ROVO-721837 format. One line per field, with one value per atom (N, C-alpha, C, O): residue in one letter; atom name; y negated, x negated, z negated. Coordinates in steps of 0.001 Angstrom, whole numbers. Each point is the difference from the previous one (the first is absolute). Example, Ala and Ser with C-alpha at 12.3 -4.5 7.8 and 13.67 -1.06 7.14 Angstrom:
<rs>
r <- [a; a; a; a; s; s; s; s]
a <- [N; CA; C; O; N; CA; C; O]
Y <- [5690; -1190; -1200; 19; -1069; -1190; -1090; -1108]
X <- [-13190; 890; -900; -1036; 1386; -820; 770; -509]
Z <- [-7800; 0; 0; -665; 1385; -60; -730; -169]
</rs>
This chain:
<rs>
r <- [g; g; g; g; p; p; p; p; a; a; a; a; l; l; l; l; l; l; l; l; g; g; g; g; m; m; m; m; l; l; l; l; f; f; f; f; a; a; a; a; f; f; f; f; g; g; g; g; w; w; w; w; t; t; t; t; p; p; p; p; c; c; c; c; v; v; v; v; g; g; g; g; p; p; p; p; i; i; i; i; l; l; l; l; a; a; a; a; a; a; a; a; i; i; i; i; l; l; l; l; f; f; f; f; y; y; y; y; a; a; a; a; g; g; g; g; t; t; t; t; a; a; a; a; e; e; e; e; t; t; t; t; v; v; v; v; g; g; g; g; r; r; r; r; g; g; g; g; a; a; a; a; v; v; v; v; l; l; l; l; l; l; l; l; l; l; l; l; l; l; l; l; y; y; y; y; a; a; a; a; l; l; l; l; g; g; g; g; m; m; m; m; a; a; a; a; i; i; i; i; p; p; p; p; f; f; f; f; v; v; v; v; a; a; a; a; t; t; t; t; g; g; g; g; v; v; v; v; a; a; a; a; f; f; f; f; g; g; g; g; r; r; r; r; m; m; m; m; v; v; v; v; g; g; g; g; a; a; a; a; l; l; l; l; r; r; r; r; w; w; w; w; v; v; v; v; r; r; r; r; h; h; h; h; h; h; h; h; h; h; h; h; r; r; r; r; a; a; a; a; l; l; l; l; t; t; t; t; w; w; w; w; t; t; t; t; s; s; s; s; g; g; g; g; s; s; s; s; v; v; v; v; m; m; m; m; v; v; v; v; a; a; a; a; m; m; m; m; g; g; g; g; l; l; l; l; l; l; l; l; f; f; f; f; l; l; l; l; t; t; t; t; n; n; n; n; q; q; q; q; f; f; f; f; f; f; f; f; w; w; w; w; l; l; l; l; s; s; s; s; i; i; i; i; a; a; a; a; a; a; a; a; q; q; q; q; r; r; r; r; l; l; l; l; y; y; y; y; y; y; y; y; t; t; t; t; a; a; a; a; f; f; f; f; y; y; y; y; r; r; r; r]
a <- [N; CA; C; O; N; CA; C; O; N; CA; C; O; N; CA; C; O; N; CA; C; O; N; CA; C; O; N; CA; C; O; N; CA; C; O; N; CA; C; O; N; CA; C; O; N; CA; C; O; N; CA; C; O; N; CA; C; O; N; CA; C; O; N; CA; C; O; N; CA; C; O; N; CA; C; O; N; CA; C; O; N; CA; C; O; N; CA; C; O; N; CA; C; O; N; CA; C; O; N; CA; C; O; N; CA; C; O; N; CA; C; O; N; CA; C; O; N; CA; C; O; N; CA; C; O; N; CA; C; O; N; CA; C; O; N; CA; C; O; N; CA; C; O; N; CA; C; O; N; CA; C; O; N; CA; C; O; N; CA; C; O; N; CA; C; O; N; CA; C; O; N; CA; C; O; N; CA; C; O; N; CA; C; O; N; CA; C; O; N; CA; C; O; N; CA; C; O; N; CA; C; O; N; CA; C; O; N; CA; C; O; N; CA; C; O; N; CA; C; O; N; CA; C; O; N; CA; C; O; N; CA; C; O; N; CA; C; O; N; CA; C; O; N; CA; C; O; N; CA; C; O; N; CA; C; O; N; CA; C; O; N; CA; C; O; N; CA; C; O; N; CA; C; O; N; CA; C; O; N; CA; C; O; N; CA; C; O; N; CA; C; O; N; CA; C; O; N; CA; C; O; N; CA; C; O; N; CA; C; O; N; CA; C; O; N; CA; C; O; N; CA; C; O; N; CA; C; O; N; CA; C; O; N; CA; C; O; N; CA; C; O; N; CA; C; O; N; CA; C; O; N; CA; C; O; N; CA; C; O; N; CA; C; O; N; CA; C; O; N; CA; C; O; N; CA; C; O; N; CA; C; O; N; CA; C; O; N; CA; C; O; N; CA; C; O; N; CA; C; O; N; CA; C; O; N; CA; C; O; N; CA; C; O; N; CA; C; O; N; CA; C; O; N; CA; C; O; N; CA; C; O; N; CA; C; O; N; CA; C; O; N; CA; C; O; N; CA; C; O; N; CA; C; O; N; CA; C; O; N; CA; C; O; N; CA; C; O; N; CA; C; O; N; CA; C; O; N; CA; C; O; N; CA; C; O; N; CA; C; O; N; CA; C; O; N; CA; C; O; N; CA; C; O; N; CA; C; O]
Y <- [68655; -329; -336; -1157; 2130; -288; -1026; -832; 889; -955; -1411; -942; 784; -1315; -510; -1176; 2048; -381; -422; -981; 1708; -362; -1346; -792; 533; -1293; -1135; -1059; 1270; -1034; -242; -1146; 2209; -138; -794; -903; 1232; -711; -1464; -877; 611; -1379; -806; -1149; 1739; -701; -70; -927; 1882; 94; -941; -481; 215; -752; -1376; -339; -480; -1312; 92; -899; 1963; 157; 495; -425; 1311; 631; -844; -40; -624; -731; -968; 117; -1071; -958; 654; -402; 1387; 675; 778; -62; 791; 750; -951; 293; -1408; -980; -511; -127; -163; -476; 1078; -295; 1544; 1089; 227; 215; -262; 165; -1140; 215; -1423; -1141; 202; -156; 505; 223; 1183; -61; 1122; 1164; -361; 463; -1295; -412; -925; -43; -698; -935; 521; -744; 2004; 577; 75; 27; 5; 27; 1258; -45; 1181; 1258; 699; -312; 1248; 796; 840; 182; 330; 812; -766; 535; -1798; -811; -254; 44; -305; -169; 1266; -46; 1185; 1281; 258; 537; -906; 172; -867; 446; -1670; -872; 618; 16; 488; 623; 1294; 303; 463; 1219; -330; 657; -1657; -384; -505; 288; -1023; -454; 1192; 58; 896; 1184; 820; 496; -349; 726; -725; 629; -1942; -780; 124; -111; 336; 202; 1437; 230; 728; 1407; 570; 819; -1233; 607; -101; 997; -2145; -27; 979; 596; -425; 935; 1446; 804; -481; 1361; 282; 1081; -2045; 183; 186; 810; -1547; 164; 1386; 636; -164; 1336; 1083; 956; -1095; 989; -12; 1052; -2250; -126; 177; -133; 427; 68; 1050; -217; 1353; 1049; -475; 324; -1085; -536; -1092; -162; -575; -1082; 535; -666; 1858; 586; 189; -267; 727; 145; -1335; -103; -932; -1330; -538; -636; 888; -468; 725; -578; 1836; 739; -652; -116; -308; -684; -1314; -332; -426; -1278; 225; -748; 1768; 300; 347; -385; 1110; 400; -1208; -38; -940; -1178; -1251; -1120; 1307; -1111; -1072; -1186; 1565; -978; -852; -1221; 1848; -749; -924; -1137; 1618; -839; -1185; -1110; 1332; -1082; -1057; -1194; 1622; -957; -750; -1207; 1904; -643; -1012; -1133; 1516; -935; -1168; -1129; 1375; -1090; -969; -1213; 1755; -866; -859; -1180; 1772; -762; -1108; -1119; 1418; -1023; -1130; -1168; 1495; -1040; -849; -1226; 1870; -743; -929; -1153; 1651; -844; -1163; -1130; 1408; -1069; -1060; -1192; 1605; -967; -805; -1199; 1851; -739; -1045; -1125; 1488; -972; -1106; -1177; 1550; -965; -1032; -1180; 1613; -904; -603; -700; 972; -531; 422; -785; 2026; 535; 1129; 640; -387; 1105; -195; 975; -2232; -260; 599; 342; -204; 611; 1468; 491; 194; 1389; 83; 906; -1850; -44; -236; 647; -1557; -285; 1230; 347; 310; 1204; 1098; 690; -522; 1022; -331; 898; -2161; -400; 252; 497; -837; 237; 1489; 409; 389; 1444; 536; 852; -1339; 416; -344; 858; -2105; -412; 719; 315; -60; 736; 1443; 542; 66; 1399; 197; 1011; -1954; 244; -882; 277; -1317; -902; -153; -933; 1816; -79; 1217; 115]
X <- [40995; 12; -1371; -244; -674; -1304; -815; -690; 768; -754; 529; -784; 2098; 591; -362; -322; 374; -364; -1464; -337; -525; -1412; -230; -824; 1561; -139; 489; -625; 1736; 509; -960; -212; -368; -984; -1205; -470; -31; -1147; 334; -830; 2032; 422; 21; -440; 945; 44; -1350; -257; -607; -1297; -1028; -894; 1001; -1016; -297; -1177; 2167; -336; -774; -778; 978; -719; -1424; -925; 752; -1292; -899; -1213; 1777; -781; -1019; -1181; 1576; -981; -1080; -1162; 1533; -989; -992; -1209; 1731; -884; -911; -1182; 1699; -826; -1130; -1137; 1437; -1035; -1048; -1195; 1627; -950; -869; -1207; 1820; -794; -997; -1123; 1533; -916; -1183; -1155; 1454; -1076; -883; -1219; 1817; -789; -896; -1137; 1657; -792; -1143; -1001; 1129; -1057; -802; -792; 983; -727; -1485; -415; -368; -1456; -477; -938; 1599; -392; 1251; 1123; -1347; 1103; 619; 1217; -2065; 499; 950; 1020; -1357; 871; 1341; 1048; -1075; 1231; 828; 1225; -1905; 707; 645; 1106; -1776; 568; 1241; 996; -1040; 1179; 1186; 1118; -1366; 1071; 488; 1192; -2112; 397; 895; 1019; -1388; 815; 1372; 1007; -966; 1293; 860; 1187; -1793; 749; 484; 1127; -1962; 431; 1144; 949; -1041; 1069; 1313; 1070; -1139; 1212; 502; 1209; -2112; 387; 417; 917; -1567; 252; 1467; 540; 140; 1416; 866; 923; -1207; 782; -269; 927; -2182; -341; 592; 542; -640; 561; 1511; 557; 99; 1447; 327; 942; -1695; 233; -228; 771; -1823; -303; 1061; 398; 58; 948; 1456; 901; -657; 1373; 823; 1179; -1794; 716; 494; 1114; -1937; 409; 1052; 879; -973; 947; 1402; 984; -882; 1315; 740; 1199; -1905; 615; 435; 1080; -1912; 360; 1209; 874; -826; 1138; 1278; 1085; -1209; 1164; 536; 1212; -2125; 410; 685; 1030; -1599; 599; 1383; 930; -786; 1294; 1027; 1165; -1605; 895; 444; 1136; -2020; 284; 263; -166; 569; 162; 953; -319; 1463; 1000; -536; 155; -782; -538; -1129; -86; -779; -1085; 530; -521; 1542; 586; 621; -229; 1012; 626; -1045; 125; -1137; -1036; -779; -191; -261; -780; 863; -486; 1748; 899; 229; 41; 109; 192; -1229; 119; -1289; -1238; -103; -400; 755; -58; 987; -335; 1543; 980; -504; 105; -651; -521; -1136; -49; -870; -1104; 542; -474; 1455; 603; 630; -132; 816; 601; -1072; 168; -1267; -1097; -583; -283; 103; -500; 1023; -357; 1610; 1056; 131; 227; -368; 132; -1343; -83; -958; -1336; -511; -632; 912; -433; -1007; -350; -115; -927; -1308; -651; 261; -1271; -33; -1077; 2234; 22; -420; -728; 1182; -402; -1491; -687; 193; -1415; -845; -1030; 1459; -730; 2; -1029; 2178; 82; -914; -656; 604; -861; -1474; -793; 421; -1383; -377; -1089; 1984; -280; -146; -896; 1762; -87; -1313; -634; 226; -1254; -1187; -844; 764; -1120; 8; -1060; 2234; 83; -478; -694; 1063; -348; -1466; -584; -34; -1322; -1111; -1174; 1500; -1040; -23; -623; 1280; -90; -632; -163]
Z <- [78761; -1397; -544; -345; 251; -597; 794; -588; 1909; 814; -208; -118; 74; -236; -1393; -165; -830; -1350; -60; -664; 1348; 51; 658; -457; 1538; 687; -890; -53; -646; -903; -1155; -398; -142; -1066; 488; -692; 1875; 557; 247; -241; 716; 254; -1297; -24; -1040; -1279; -678; -768; 1033; -658; 627; -698; 1982; 731; -579; -124; -240; -561; -1312; -321; -432; -1264; 224; -692; 1644; 205; 899; -209; 1192; 995; -570; 328; -1165; -518; -867; 52; -830; -850; 858; -222; 1201; 894; 765; 174; 279; 715; -892; 455; -1710; -925; -251; -10; -194; -236; 1240; -115; 1294; 1222; 174; 455; -817; 76; -944; 396; -1647; -973; 392; -158; 661; 420; 1179; 91; 809; 1165; -352; 715; -1802; -398; -1187; -579; 207; -1130; 320; 1159; -2229; 164; 713; 796; -1091; 631; 530; -394; 1282; 538; -1108; -49; -842; -1104; -902; -434; 151; -841; 699; -644; 1934; 766; 8; -110; 241; -6; -1361; -62; -1021; -1345; -155; -569; 1063; -74; 740; -514; 1710; 769; -650; 40; -641; -695; -1197; -209; -566; -1150; 440; -649; 1725; 530; 405; -323; 1036; 445; -1196; 9; -1035; -1196; -693; -468; 404; -620; 748; -599; 1881; 792; -125; -31; -39; 54; -1351; -62; -1014; -1309; -422; -477; 623; -392; 795; -555; 1836; 809; -411; -103; -130; -422; -1379; -231; -687; -1344; 61; -741; 1607; 152; 532; -473; 1437; 535; -1033; -78; -717; -1025; -1094; -500; 130; -1103; 432; -827; 2089; 486; -737; -279; -36; -723; -1362; -410; -279; -1296; 168; -846; 1932; 231; 249; -322; 889; 252; -1315; -80; -960; -1317; -568; -582; 744; -495; 759; -589; 1883; 786; -404; 48; -443; -476; -1281; -181; -707; -1229; 339; -586; 1536; 406; 588; -299; 1129; 598; -1083; 93; -1112; -1083; -839; -473; 289; -826; 841; -484; 1722; 935; -512; 78; -592; -433; -1154; 15; -1009; -1141; 441; -462; 1355; 495; 795; -120; 924; 791; -901; 194; -1176; -910; -834; -205; -267; -810; 816; -444; 1625; 817; 468; 75; 239; 383; -1144; 201; -1408; -1171; -268; -330; 472; -188; 1047; -322; 1562; 1048; -266; 199; -645; -320; -1165; 37; -1069; -1152; 419; -431; 1274; 469; 839; -121; 961; 797; -876; 278; -1333; -919; -730; -220; -155; -638; 949; -413; 1670; 977; 244; 69; 58; 281; -1120; 270; -1518; -1146; -418; -1009; 1780; -265; -1378; -707; 339; -1290; 143; -991; 2188; 226; -755; -374; 147; -663; -1400; -488; -177; -1326; 80; -863; 1883; 198; 301; -472; 1253; 323; -1253; -185; -660; -1247; -904; -580; 460; -834; 533; -780; 2091; 600; -243; -282; 387; -262; -1450; -284; -632; -1424; -287; -738; 1312; -183; 550; -623; 1775; 621; -889; -258; -216; -838; -1346; -542; 7; -1262; 185; -860; 1964; 240; 339; -390; 1111; 532; -585; 243; -997; -481; -1504; -507; -224; -1460; -551; -1215]
</rs>
């Protein structure tokens, strides 16, 4: 179970991580000093590790949130399904741009006045 899950995670993760890691290794290898290269690699490692550590630390709180989701599963399913159908109809009738315009106006009204 866990080993298979880990292998599947690594398989899915590799295309996302590979090019970024290659670029960081290239920059670290051509850095002016070893210290600067080490800082680049340290920042990359922190960027990879912090989300996993934060997820592990917050897991206890997430259990409570998941309990709420489980309790409201039917309402959440119907609401999200209705939103998806409405968005599909907007795309199908070529009316989605009206929603986009309304969202832009709301954004500019909220943050630029």
